[in-house]
C-alpha positions as CSV (number, residue, x, y, z in Angstrom):
1,M,-63.0,199.3,15.3
2,R,-60.5,197.9,12.8
3,I,-59.4,200.2,10.0
4,S,-57.7,198.7,6.9
5,R,-55.5,200.6,4.5
6,H,-56.5,200.8,0.9
7,Y,-54.6,203.9,-0.4
8,T,-51.7,204.3,2.0
9,K,-48.9,202.3,3.6
10,K,-47.9,202.0,7.2
11,N,-44.9,204.2,8.3
12,Q,-45.1,206.2,5.1
13,S,-46.5,209.6,4.5
14,P,-50.0,209.6,3.0
15,Y,-48.9,212.3,0.6
16,K,-46.0,210.1,-0.8
17,G,-46.5,210.0,-4.6
18,I,-48.8,213.0,-4.7
19,A,-47.2,216.0,-6.5
20,F,-47.7,219.5,-5.2
21,R,-47.2,222.9,-6.8
22,T,-47.0,226.5,-5.8
23,A,-50.0,228.4,-7.1
24,S,-51.8,231.7,-6.8
25,S,-55.5,232.5,-6.5
26,E,-57.3,235.6,-7.8
27,I,-61.0,236.3,-8.0
28,R,-62.2,239.2,-10.1
29,N,-65.4,241.0,-11.0
30,P,-66.4,241.2,-14.6
31,D,-65.1,244.7,-14.7
32,G,-61.6,243.5,-13.8
33,S,-61.6,244.7,-10.2
34,V,-59.9,242.2,-7.8
35,V,-62.1,240.7,-5.0
36,F,-59.5,238.3,-3.6
37,N,-55.9,237.5,-4.1
38,A,-53.5,235.0,-2.6
39,E,-49.9,234.2,-3.6
40,N,-47.5,231.4,-3.0
41,I,-50.0,228.8,-1.8
42,E,-49.2,225.1,-2.0
43,V,-51.8,222.7,-3.5
44,P,-51.9,219.3,-5.2
45,A,-50.5,219.6,-8.7
46,N,-53.5,218.1,-10.5
47,W,-56.1,220.4,-8.9
48,S,-57.8,222.8,-11.3
49,Q,-57.7,226.5,-10.8
50,V,-61.3,226.5,-9.6
51,A,-60.5,224.0,-6.8
52,V,-57.5,226.1,-5.8
53,D,-59.7,229.2,-5.7
54,I,-62.3,227.4,-3.5
55,L,-59.6,226.3,-1.1
56,A,-57.8,229.6,-0.9
57,Q,-60.7,231.9,-0.8
58,K,-63.2,229.9,1.3
59,Y,-61.5,227.2,3.3
60,F,-58.0,228.5,4.3
61,R,-58.1,230.0,7.7
62,K,-57.3,233.7,7.1
63,A,-56.0,234.7,10.5
64,G,-54.8,233.5,13.9
65,V,-52.6,230.6,12.7
66,P,-49.6,230.5,15.0
67,A,-46.1,230.2,13.4
68,A,-45.0,227.8,16.2
69,T,-47.0,225.3,18.3
70,R,-46.4,222.7,21.0
71,P,-48.4,219.5,21.9
72,K,-50.9,219.4,24.7
73,L,-50.3,215.9,26.0
74,E,-53.2,214.0,27.5
75,P,-53.1,210.7,29.4
76,D,-53.2,207.5,27.3
77,Q,-52.9,209.4,24.1
78,P,-50.1,209.1,21.5
79,E,-48.1,212.2,21.0
80,W,-48.7,212.3,17.3
81,L,-52.4,212.7,18.0
82,A,-52.1,215.4,20.6
83,S,-53.8,218.7,20.1
84,R,-51.6,221.8,19.7
85,E,-51.4,225.2,21.2
86,P,-49.2,228.3,20.5
87,D,-45.7,227.9,21.8
88,P,-45.0,231.2,23.6
89,K,-41.2,230.7,23.8
90,K,-40.7,230.1,20.1
91,L,-43.2,232.8,19.1
92,K,-41.4,235.4,21.3
93,R,-38.2,234.9,19.3
94,L,-40.1,235.8,16.1
95,P,-40.9,239.4,14.9
96,S,-44.4,240.3,16.1
97,E,-45.7,240.5,12.6
98,S,-44.7,236.9,11.9
99,R,-46.1,235.2,14.9
100,V,-49.6,234.6,13.5
101,S,-50.6,234.3,9.8
102,A,-53.0,232.4,7.6
103,E,-53.1,228.9,6.2
104,T,-51.2,228.7,2.9
105,K,-50.8,224.9,2.3
106,A,-53.5,222.5,1.3
107,T,-51.9,219.9,3.6
108,Q,-52.5,222.2,6.6
109,V,-56.3,221.9,6.0
110,F,-56.2,218.2,5.3
111,D,-54.1,217.6,8.4
112,R,-56.2,219.6,10.8
113,M,-59.5,218.0,9.6
114,A,-58.2,214.4,9.5
115,G,-56.3,214.9,12.7
116,A,-59.3,216.3,14.6
117,W,-61.6,213.5,13.5
118,T,-59.0,211.0,14.6
119,Y,-58.4,212.8,17.9
120,W,-62.0,212.8,18.9
121,G,-62.4,209.2,17.7
122,W,-59.5,208.1,19.9
123,K,-61.0,209.9,22.9
124,A,-64.3,208.1,22.5
125,G,-62.8,204.7,21.8
126,Y,-63.6,204.2,18.2
127,F,-60.4,202.5,17.3
128,D,-59.2,199.1,18.5
129,Q,-55.5,199.9,18.4
130,E,-53.2,202.9,17.7
131,D,-52.4,201.4,14.2
132,D,-56.1,201.7,13.4
133,A,-56.2,205.3,14.3
134,R,-53.1,206.0,12.2
135,A,-54.6,204.2,9.3
136,F,-57.8,206.2,9.7
137,R,-56.0,209.5,9.6
138,D,-53.7,208.6,6.7
139,E,-56.5,207.2,4.5
140,L,-58.5,210.4,5.0
141,Q,-55.6,212.7,4.3
142,Y,-54.9,210.8,1.1
143,M,-58.6,210.9,0.0
144,L,-58.8,214.7,0.6
145,A,-55.7,215.4,-1.3
146,C,-56.7,213.2,-4.2
147,Q,-60.3,214.6,-4.4
148,I,-61.8,211.2,-3.6
149,A,-64.1,212.6,-1.0
150,A,-64.9,215.9,0.8
151,P,-67.0,216.8,3.9
152,N,-69.5,219.6,3.9
153,S,-68.2,223.2,4.0
154,P,-68.6,223.8,7.8
155,Q,-66.0,221.1,8.3
156,W,-63.5,222.9,6.1
157,F,-64.3,226.2,7.9
158,N,-64.3,225.0,11.5
159,T,-62.9,221.5,12.1
160,G,-59.5,221.3,13.7
161,L,-58.8,225.0,14.2
162,N,-58.5,224.4,18.0
163,W,-56.9,221.0,17.7
164,A,-54.2,222.0,15.2
165,Y,-53.5,225.6,16.2
166,G,-55.1,226.2,19.6
167,I,-57.3,228.9,18.2
168,E,-59.8,230.1,20.8
169,G,-62.6,232.6,20.9
170,P,-65.5,233.6,23.2
171,P,-68.5,231.3,23.2
172,Q,-71.3,232.0,20.7
173,G,-74.2,230.4,22.5
174,H,-73.6,226.8,21.4
175,F,-74.3,223.6,23.3
176,Y,-72.8,220.1,23.2
177,V,-73.3,216.7,24.7
178,D,-70.6,215.2,26.8
179,H,-70.2,211.7,25.3
180,L,-69.1,210.3,28.7
181,T,-72.1,211.5,30.7
182,G,-74.7,212.1,28.0
183,K,-75.4,215.5,29.6
184,V,-75.9,218.7,27.6
185,N,-73.5,221.5,28.4
186,Q,-73.0,225.0,27.2
187,S,-69.9,225.6,25.2
188,S,-67.2,227.7,26.9
189,S,-65.3,228.3,23.6
190,A,-66.2,229.0,20.0
191,Y,-63.6,226.6,18.6
192,E,-62.8,223.8,21.1
193,R,-65.7,221.9,19.6
194,P,-66.3,222.8,16.0
195,Q,-69.7,223.3,14.3
196,P,-69.3,220.7,11.5
197,H,-73.0,220.3,10.6
198,A,-74.3,221.8,7.4
199,C,-77.9,220.9,7.6
200,F,-80.3,221.9,10.4
201,I,-84.1,221.5,11.0
202,Q,-85.3,223.9,13.7
203,G,-88.7,224.0,15.3
204,V,-90.5,227.3,15.8
205,D,-93.4,228.0,18.1
206,D,-96.3,230.4,17.7
207,D,-94.6,232.7,20.2
208,L,-93.1,236.1,19.5
209,V,-90.2,236.6,21.9
210,N,-89.7,233.5,24.1
211,N,-87.2,230.7,23.6
212,G,-88.2,228.5,20.7
213,G,-90.4,231.3,19.3
214,I,-90.3,233.4,16.2
215,M,-87.7,236.1,17.1
216,D,-85.5,233.5,18.8
217,L,-85.4,231.5,15.6
218,W,-83.8,234.4,13.8
219,V,-81.0,234.4,16.4
220,R,-80.5,230.7,16.1
221,E,-80.4,231.0,12.3
222,A,-77.8,233.7,12.5
223,R,-75.6,231.5,14.7
224,L,-75.8,228.8,12.0
225,F,-75.3,231.1,9.0
226,K,-72.2,232.6,10.5
227,Y,-70.5,229.2,10.6
228,G,-71.5,228.1,7.1
229,S,-74.6,226.0,7.9
230,G,-78.1,226.0,6.5
231,T,-81.4,225.5,8.2
232,G,-85.0,224.8,7.5
233,S,-88.2,225.2,9.5
234,N,-91.9,224.4,9.2
235,F,-93.7,227.6,10.0
236,S,-97.2,226.1,10.0
237,D,-97.8,226.5,13.7
238,I,-97.7,230.3,13.3
239,R,-101.2,231.7,13.1
240,G,-102.6,233.2,10.0
241,K,-103.4,236.8,9.4
242,D,-106.2,238.3,11.5
243,E,-106.4,235.2,13.8
244,P,-107.1,236.3,17.4
245,L,-104.4,237.0,19.9
246,S,-104.6,236.3,23.6
247,G,-104.6,240.1,24.4
248,G,-107.6,240.7,22.2
249,G,-105.9,241.9,19.1
250,R,-105.3,240.3,15.7
251,S,-102.3,238.5,14.4
252,S,-100.3,240.2,11.6
253,G,-100.0,236.8,10.1
254,L,-97.4,234.4,8.9
255,M,-96.0,236.4,6.0
256,S,-95.1,239.5,8.1
257,F,-92.7,237.3,10.2
258,L,-91.3,235.4,7.2
259,K,-90.3,238.8,5.7
260,I,-88.4,239.7,8.9
261,G,-86.5,236.4,8.8
262,D,-85.8,236.7,5.1
263,R,-84.2,240.2,5.6
264,A,-82.1,238.9,8.5
265,A,-80.8,236.0,6.5
266,G,-79.8,238.2,3.6
267,A,-77.5,240.3,5.8
268,I,-75.3,237.3,6.8
269,K,-72.3,235.7,4.9
270,S,-70.5,232.8,6.3
271,G,-67.4,234.3,8.0
272,G,-67.9,237.3,5.8
273,T,-66.9,235.3,2.7
274,T,-68.8,234.3,-0.4
275,R,-71.2,231.7,1.0
276,R,-74.7,233.1,1.4
277,A,-77.2,232.2,4.2
278,A,-79.0,228.9,3.2
279,K,-82.5,228.7,4.4
280,M,-85.7,226.6,3.8
281,V,-89.2,227.8,4.7
282,V,-91.9,225.1,4.8
283,V,-95.6,225.7,5.1
284,D,-98.4,223.0,5.2
285,I,-101.0,223.0,2.5
286,D,-103.8,223.7,4.9
287,H,-102.4,226.9,6.4
288,P,-104.8,229.8,6.1
289,D,-102.1,232.0,4.5
290,I,-101.0,229.4,2.1
291,E,-102.1,231.2,-1.1
292,T,-100.1,234.3,-0.1
293,F,-97.1,232.1,0.7
294,I,-97.4,230.3,-2.7
295,A,-97.4,233.6,-4.6
296,W,-94.8,235.3,-2.4
297,K,-91.6,234.9,-4.5
298,A,-93.4,235.3,-7.8
299,D,-95.0,238.5,-6.7
300,E,-91.6,239.8,-5.5
301,E,-90.1,238.9,-8.8
302,Q,-92.7,241.1,-10.5
303,K,-91.7,243.9,-8.2
304,V,-88.1,243.5,-9.4
305,A,-89.3,243.6,-13.0
306,A,-91.2,246.8,-12.2
307,L,-88.2,248.4,-10.5
308,V,-85.9,247.6,-13.4
309,S,-88.2,248.6,-16.2
310,G,-89.7,251.5,-14.3
311,S,-86.4,253.0,-13.2
312,R,-85.1,252.9,-16.8
313,L,-88.2,254.3,-18.2
314,A,-88.3,257.1,-15.6
315,A,-84.6,257.9,-16.2
316,R,-85.1,258.2,-20.0
317,H,-88.2,260.5,-19.8
318,L,-86.8,262.7,-17.0
319,K,-83.6,263.2,-18.8
320,A,-85.6,264.2,-21.9
321,V,-87.5,266.7,-19.8
322,M,-84.2,268.2,-18.5
323,S,-82.8,268.3,-22.0
324,A,-85.8,270.1,-23.3
325,C,-85.4,272.8,-20.6
326,Q,-82.0,273.7,-22.0
327,T,-83.2,275.2,-25.3
328,G,-85.0,278.5,-25.7
329,G,-85.2,281.8,-23.8
330,T,-86.5,282.6,-20.4
331,S,-89.8,281.0,-21.2
332,R,-88.2,277.6,-21.9
333,F,-89.4,276.3,-18.5
334,D,-93.0,277.0,-19.5
335,V,-94.7,274.0,-21.2
336,S,-97.0,276.3,-23.2
337,D,-94.1,278.2,-24.7
338,N,-91.6,275.4,-25.2
339,P,-92.8,272.8,-27.7
340,Q,-89.9,270.4,-26.9
341,L,-90.7,270.5,-23.2
342,K,-94.4,270.0,-23.9
343,K,-93.6,267.0,-26.1
344,A,-91.3,265.5,-23.4
345,C,-93.9,266.1,-20.6
346,I,-96.7,264.5,-22.7
347,A,-94.4,261.5,-23.4
348,A,-93.6,261.2,-19.6
349,S,-97.3,261.4,-18.8
350,R,-98.2,258.7,-21.2
351,A,-95.5,256.5,-19.7
352,E,-97.1,257.2,-16.3
353,I,-94.1,259.0,-14.8
354,P,-95.3,260.7,-11.6
355,K,-96.1,264.3,-12.3
356,N,-94.3,265.5,-9.2
357,Y,-91.0,264.0,-10.6
358,V,-91.5,265.9,-13.9
359,T,-92.2,269.1,-12.0
360,R,-89.2,268.6,-9.8
361,V,-86.9,268.3,-12.8
362,I,-88.2,271.5,-14.3
363,D,-87.7,273.3,-11.0
364,L,-84.1,272.0,-10.9
365,A,-83.6,273.3,-14.4
366,R,-84.8,276.7,-13.3
367,Q,-82.1,276.7,-10.7
368,G,-79.4,276.2,-13.3
369,I,-78.9,272.5,-13.1
370,T,-78.4,271.0,-16.5
371,E,-78.1,267.3,-15.9
372,I,-79.7,264.8,-13.5
373,E,-78.9,261.3,-12.4
374,F,-81.8,258.9,-11.8
375,A,-80.8,255.5,-10.4
376,T,-81.6,252.5,-12.5
377,Y,-81.7,248.9,-11.5
378,D,-80.8,245.6,-13.2
379,T,-81.9,242.0,-12.8
380,D,-78.7,240.7,-11.2
381,W,-79.7,238.6,-8.1
382,D,-77.2,240.4,-6.0
383,S,-78.4,243.9,-7.1
384,E,-80.2,246.6,-5.3
385,A,-83.4,245.6,-7.0
386,Y,-83.4,242.2,-5.4
387,N,-82.1,243.6,-2.1
388,T,-85.2,245.9,-2.1
389,V,-87.8,243.1,-2.2
390,S,-88.4,240.1,0.1
391,G,-88.4,236.4,-0.3
392,Q,-85.1,236.1,-2.0
393,N,-83.0,234.5,0.7
394,A,-84.8,231.2,1.2
395,N,-86.1,228.2,-0.7
396,N,-89.9,228.0,-0.2
397,T,-91.7,224.7,0.0
398,V,-95.3,223.6,0.4
399,R,-95.9,220.4,2.4
400,I,-98.6,218.3,0.9
401,S,-100.3,215.0,1.8
402,N,-101.8,212.1,-0.1
403,D,-105.2,213.4,0.9
404,F,-104.5,216.7,-0.8
405,M,-103.3,215.0,-4.0
406,E,-106.4,212.8,-4.0
407,A,-108.5,215.9,-3.6
408,V,-106.7,217.4,-6.6
409,Q,-107.4,214.3,-8.7
410,T,-111.1,214.2,-7.8
411,N,-111.5,218.0,-7.9
412,R,-112.7,218.1,-4.2
413,Q,-112.8,221.1,-2.0
414,W,-109.8,221.7,0.3
415,T,-110.1,223.2,3.8
416,L,-107.7,225.8,5.2
417,R,-107.7,225.7,8.9
418,R,-107.0,228.3,11.6
419,R,-104.0,227.6,13.8
420,T,-105.5,228.8,17.0
421,D,-108.5,226.4,17.1
422,G,-108.3,224.2,14.0
423,K,-111.6,225.6,12.7
424,A,-112.1,226.1,8.9
425,A,-110.8,229.5,7.8
426,R,-112.1,228.9,4.2
427,T,-112.4,226.3,1.5
428,L,-111.4,226.3,-2.1
429,P,-111.0,223.7,-4.9
430,A,-107.9,221.7,-4.3
431,E,-107.2,221.8,-8.0
432,E,-107.1,225.6,-7.8
433,L,-104.4,225.5,-5.1
434,W,-102.4,223.0,-7.2
435,E,-102.6,225.3,-10.2
436,Q,-101.4,228.3,-8.1
437,M,-98.3,226.3,-7.1
438,A,-97.6,225.3,-10.6
439,M,-97.9,228.8,-11.9
440,A,-95.8,230.3,-9.2
441,A,-93.1,227.7,-9.7
442,W,-93.1,228.3,-13.4
443,Q,-92.7,232.1,-12.7
444,S,-90.1,232.0,-10.0
445,A,-89.0,228.3,-9.4
446,D,-90.7,228.4,-6.0
447,P,-92.4,227.0,-4.1
448,G,-91.2,223.4,-4.2
449,V,-93.2,220.5,-3.0
450,Q,-92.6,218.0,-0.2
451,F,-94.7,214.9,-0.2
452,D,-95.4,214.5,3.5
453,T,-97.1,211.1,3.4
454,T,-94.3,209.3,1.4
455,I,-91.6,211.0,3.5
456,N,-93.1,209.8,6.8
457,E,-93.7,206.2,5.5
458,W,-89.9,205.9,5.1
459,H,-89.2,207.6,8.5
460,T,-86.9,205.4,10.7
461,C,-88.2,207.0,13.9
462,P,-91.9,207.7,13.6
463,N,-92.6,206.9,17.2
464,S,-90.5,210.0,18.1
465,G,-92.6,212.4,16.0
466,R,-93.4,213.2,12.4
467,I,-91.0,214.7,9.8
468,R,-92.3,218.2,9.1
469,A,-89.4,220.0,7.3
470,S,-86.1,219.7,5.6
471,N,-82.8,221.5,5.3
472,P,-82.5,224.2,2.5
473,C,-81.6,221.7,-0.2
474,S,-84.2,219.1,1.0
475,E,-81.8,216.1,1.1
476,Y,-82.0,215.9,4.9
477,M,-85.4,215.2,6.3
478,F,-85.9,214.3,9.9
479,L,-87.4,215.5,13.2
480,D,-87.5,219.1,14.2
481,D,-84.5,220.4,16.1
482,T,-82.0,218.0,14.6
483,A,-78.9,218.3,12.5
484,C,-77.0,216.4,9.8
485,N,-73.4,216.7,8.7
486,L,-72.6,215.7,5.1
487,A,-69.8,214.3,3.0
488,S,-69.7,213.3,-0.6
489,L,-67.7,210.8,-2.6
490,N,-66.4,211.6,-6.1
491,L,-67.7,208.7,-8.2
492,L,-65.2,209.2,-10.9
493,S,-62.3,208.5,-8.5
494,F,-63.5,204.9,-8.1
495,L,-63.3,203.9,-11.8
496,N,-60.8,201.3,-13.0
497,E,-59.0,201.8,-16.3
498,D,-61.7,199.7,-18.0
499,G,-64.3,202.2,-16.9
500,Q,-65.9,199.8,-14.3
501,L,-66.4,200.8,-10.7
502,N,-63.9,199.5,-8.2
503,I,-66.5,198.2,-5.7
504,A,-64.0,197.4,-3.0
505,S,-62.5,200.9,-3.1
506,Y,-66.0,202.4,-3.1
507,Q,-67.2,200.4,-0.1
508,H,-63.9,201.2,1.8
509,A,-64.5,204.9,1.3
510,V,-68.1,204.6,2.3
511,R,-67.2,202.8,5.5
512,L,-64.5,205.3,6.5
513,W,-66.6,208.4,5.8
514,T,-69.5,207.0,7.7
515,I,-67.2,206.8,10.7
516,V,-66.0,210.3,10.0
517,L,-69.6,211.6,10.1
518,E,-70.4,209.6,13.2
519,I,-67.3,211.0,15.0
520,S,-68.4,214.5,13.9
521,V,-71.6,214.1,15.9
522,L,-69.5,213.3,18.9
523,M,-67.3,216.3,18.7
524,A,-69.8,218.9,17.5
525,Q,-71.4,221.9,19.2
526,F,-74.9,223.0,18.2
527,P,-76.8,226.3,18.2
528,S,-79.4,225.2,20.8
529,R,-79.8,222.9,23.7
530,E,-82.6,221.0,22.0
531,I,-80.6,220.4,18.8
532,A,-77.6,219.2,20.8
533,Q,-79.7,216.8,22.7
534,R,-81.6,215.4,19.7
535,S,-78.5,215.1,17.5
536,F,-76.9,213.0,20.2
537,Q,-80.1,211.0,20.6
538,Y,-80.5,210.2,16.9
539,R,-77.0,210.7,15.4
540,T,-78.2,211.4,11.9
541,L,-75.5,211.4,9.1
542,G,-75.5,212.4,5.5
543,L,-73.0,210.5,3.3
544,G,-73.6,210.9,-0.4
545,Y,-71.9,211.1,-3.7
546,A,-71.2,213.6,-6.5
547,N,-70.4,213.6,-10.2
548,L,-73.0,211.1,-11.3
549,G,-73.6,213.2,-14.4
550,G,-69.8,213.2,-15.0
551,L,-69.6,209.4,-14.6
552,L,-72.4,208.9,-17.2
553,M,-70.8,211.4,-19.6
554,G,-67.5,209.6,-19.3
555,R,-69.1,206.2,-20.0
556,G,-71.2,207.5,-22.8
557,I,-74.5,206.6,-21.1
558,P,-77.4,209.0,-21.7
559,Y,-78.4,210.7,-18.5
560,D,-82.1,210.2,-19.1
561,S,-82.1,206.5,-20.0
562,A,-83.0,203.2,-18.4
563,K,-79.3,202.3,-18.3
564,G,-78.4,205.5,-16.6
565,R,-81.1,205.2,-14.0
566,A,-80.2,201.6,-13.3
567,L,-76.5,202.5,-12.8
568,A,-77.4,205.3,-10.4
569,S,-79.7,203.1,-8.5
570,A,-77.1,200.4,-8.1
571,L,-74.4,203.0,-6.9
572,T,-76.9,204.4,-4.4
573,A,-78.0,201.0,-3.1
574,I,-74.3,200.0,-2.5
575,M,-73.5,203.3,-0.8
576,T,-76.6,203.3,1.4
577,G,-76.4,199.6,2.3
578,T,-72.7,199.8,3.1
579,S,-73.2,202.9,5.3
580,Y,-76.0,201.3,7.3
581,R,-73.9,198.2,7.6
582,T,-71.2,200.3,9.1
583,S,-73.7,201.9,11.4
584,A,-74.8,198.4,12.6
585,E,-71.1,197.5,13.0
586,M,-70.5,200.6,15.2
587,A,-73.7,199.8,17.2
588,G,-72.2,196.4,18.0
589,E,-69.1,198.1,19.5
590,L,-70.4,201.5,20.7
591,G,-74.1,200.9,21.3
592,V,-77.2,202.0,19.4
593,F,-78.4,205.5,19.1
594,P,-80.5,206.4,22.2
595,G,-83.7,206.8,20.2
596,F,-83.4,203.4,18.6
597,P,-85.2,201.1,21.2
598,E,-88.5,202.9,20.9
599,N,-88.3,202.9,17.0
600,A,-86.5,199.5,16.5
601,D,-89.5,197.8,14.7
602,E,-90.1,200.7,12.4
603,M,-86.4,201.1,11.5
604,H,-86.1,197.4,10.8
605,R,-89.2,197.7,8.5
606,V,-87.5,200.5,6.6
607,M,-84.3,198.5,6.2
608,R,-86.3,195.5,4.9
609,N,-88.0,197.7,2.3
610,H,-84.6,198.9,1.1
611,Q,-83.5,195.2,0.9
612,R,-86.6,194.3,-1.2
613,A,-85.9,197.3,-3.6
614,A,-82.2,196.1,-3.9
615,H,-83.5,192.7,-5.0
616,G,-85.8,194.2,-7.6
617,L,-89.0,193.2,-6.0
618,V,-92.3,194.8,-7.1
619,E,-94.4,193.6,-4.1
620,G,-94.2,192.7,-0.5
621,Y,-93.3,196.2,0.8
622,E,-94.5,197.1,4.3
623,K,-96.7,200.1,5.1
624,L,-96.0,202.0,1.9
625,S,-98.8,203.6,0.0
626,I,-96.5,204.6,-2.9
627,L,-94.2,201.7,-3.9
628,P,-90.5,202.5,-4.8
629,M,-88.9,201.9,-8.1
630,P,-86.9,198.7,-7.5
631,L,-83.3,198.1,-8.7
632,D,-83.3,197.4,-12.4
633,A,-80.9,194.5,-12.9
634,D,-81.7,194.1,-16.6
635,N,-80.6,197.6,-17.6
636,C,-77.6,198.0,-15.3
637,P,-74.4,198.1,-17.4
638,D,-72.3,196.4,-14.7
639,P,-73.9,193.2,-13.2
640,A,-71.3,193.2,-10.4
641,L,-72.9,196.3,-9.0
642,I,-76.3,194.5,-8.7
643,K,-74.7,191.6,-6.9
644,A,-72.8,193.9,-4.6
645,A,-76.0,195.9,-3.8
646,Q,-78.0,192.8,-3.0
647,T,-75.2,191.3,-0.9
648,V,-74.6,194.4,1.2
649,W,-78.3,194.9,1.9
650,D,-78.7,191.2,3.0
651,E,-75.7,191.8,5.3
652,T,-77.1,195.1,6.6
653,V,-80.5,193.7,7.5
654,K,-79.0,190.7,9.2
655,L,-76.4,192.7,11.2
656,G,-78.9,195.4,12.0
657,K,-81.2,192.8,13.5
658,K,-78.4,191.5,15.6
659,N,-76.8,194.9,16.8
660,G,-79.3,197.6,16.0
661,F,-78.0,200.8,14.4
662,R,-75.8,203.6,15.6
663,N,-77.5,206.2,13.4
664,A,-81.1,206.9,12.6
665,Q,-80.1,208.0,9.1
666,A,-76.8,207.4,7.3
667,T,-77.0,208.7,3.7
668,V,-78.4,211.5,1.7
669,I,-77.5,212.8,-1.8
670,A,-76.7,216.5,-1.5
671,P,-76.3,219.0,-4.3
672,T,-72.6,219.3,-3.4
673,G,-72.2,222.9,-4.8
674,T,-68.9,224.0,-3.3
675,I,-67.5,220.7,-2.2
676,G,-68.2,219.3,-5.6
677,L,-66.1,222.1,-7.1
678,I,-63.2,221.4,-4.7
679,M,-63.2,217.8,-5.9
680,D,-63.2,219.0,-9.5
681,C,-66.5,217.3,-10.2
682,D,-68.2,218.4,-13.4
683,T,-71.6,217.7,-12.0
684,T,-73.1,217.9,-8.5
685,G,-75.0,215.1,-6.7
686,I,-77.4,213.5,-9.2
687,E,-77.9,216.5,-11.5
688,P,-76.7,216.5,-15.2
689,D,-74.3,219.0,-16.6
690,F,-76.0,221.9,-18.3
691,A,-73.1,223.5,-20.1
692,L,-69.5,222.8,-21.0
693,V,-68.5,226.2,-19.7
694,K,-70.2,227.7,-16.6
695,F,-69.9,230.9,-14.7
696,K,-70.7,230.9,-10.9
697,K,-71.3,234.3,-9.5
698,L,-70.2,234.6,-5.9
699,A,-72.1,236.3,-3.1
700,G,-69.1,238.3,-1.9
701,G,-68.2,239.5,-5.5
702,G,-66.4,237.9,-8.3
703,Y,-67.1,234.7,-10.2
704,F,-65.7,231.3,-11.1
705,K,-65.3,230.1,-14.7
706,I,-65.9,226.4,-14.6
707,I,-64.8,224.3,-17.6
708,N,-66.0,220.7,-18.1
709,R,-62.9,218.5,-17.6
710,I,-64.3,215.1,-18.8
711,V,-65.4,216.3,-22.2
712,F,-62.4,218.4,-22.9
713,N,-59.9,215.7,-21.7
714,T,-61.6,212.9,-23.6
């Protein structure tokens, strides 16, 4: 493929003209205690302290970086692109304590990621000439340094560690597909191939201990969490409580296993740093245990409230009992002789403090103890109260169909079905189930809802199976046992001085980052044989954008307005169309994804529906029961965006018909939590800003203070 330069010049450092500064990073708890500290790190001069902290605390490799390396030359590969390994001769001349260290320069991270992508792209023939490969690497280095784009966190964690430093480690049970043979192999190293994918969907069978079953899923999830990824699964195949087992017993039910998985997820941090396990639990609306699932998180929240209020109430009353035991003579421990003690005991009884606790305090007082400590809890999400209950380490979602929604609208009965034989477990009014979901979501923000029918009507590969689940944030929806790697573009970085979007720059970035994500599929290792095989077979990508809310704020456009929605639609249409056009371009040179032939007609149908929406049509859509909101040209503040969106979708449909597509999916719009912060975005994917000053509490301790840059710099 040919790669043009937009930001850089040939034979010139991509960092030329970018100022750098020496900085420090320190993360503290509210009490002032230091959680993390790094000194003398080199970062781009215009990066905020939050972006610096993200890079230093999360993305810098903390150990194993050799002070001296040498190239590992391969046939037909330019030396500048060669992978590196520790240089034993040079290292031997250094003091032992100086031979390995940590990353301390931002350019080290940019170089290893961009270099690794280019290296793997070269190996697989993605570039026409060496100049194209150089341009690719240089453009990416520039965009990373200037906060124009960022890949998902696992890329920052894992990509390029072996290529740049020769870091190795024992295998962790991963698999990869050899791009030359198409065969699935087990990885022999933890780092030679990175785990760059953030989003996984994993199948789970109604089986306790075998591969693909319930307990095996917790192991696969742990493998993902360790390297910074998130995963979702549909648990609807697991039988409900009291359904029969083959051995003659009764199942303990769905919820008992979900609680095990929740506890396992809560114990894992990515590389031991501040990123928590990210997990999605999906259950179909006809599962026999669905009511318990719906109420799960809300019920656990009530337990937390009880723990907090109960512990404080008990502490107050028990301390009062102990205090009353300190006044009077030898009979002060006798309720009938000590009025203060009697009063304290009656108050404790009315507050329903267990009698054995009151008696225990009096017994301790008789032994000469004058003070007691009774543990109290608070409502902090990282506190012992929340650690005590279940359901706190996942997003929970109910999968619903159009049939269910029609049953709600017409107040029909809804049937819950056993998983073992499909027979009716019980029936109840559909409206009642809907009200239960609404109440639980109001109480605890869970469960969410996934509209199964609509999702599958936009499915590009329906002949390969239904979409049943999503990743934790729900931007990636595809087949079970597949994965998606993400990247996001910072919309504000594409604005001209007049406030209009530089369409050429935007589309250039979309094209390059689509190629980055495609190469990432090629180089990746995966947590199971099935995911490796299916990721190779469908090659799903997740390019998106961040800072839409910031863009609207900067242009003075209300977030909830027709003008704002039209602008967002146009930006999305251009990005999605350009990414799929790039996918069709790659298919012409590298071939279609293996699953394309059996799904070609359906994928072309989905592309045509996108094209119709870009042209603002209100009819003519194919096989859709719920019609999309078309592009609103009348309210878009920049007519050039409408023209660009329509043009690119016309080109995409035409080129896709000719070449097919390299990727079953190309774009998503992710919430961009951490990578949004490293790009200094005021807002995430499509969400508005909710405060000018925000505090982000970190899972490993400490917090970030995030100050809106657009408003304060305006």
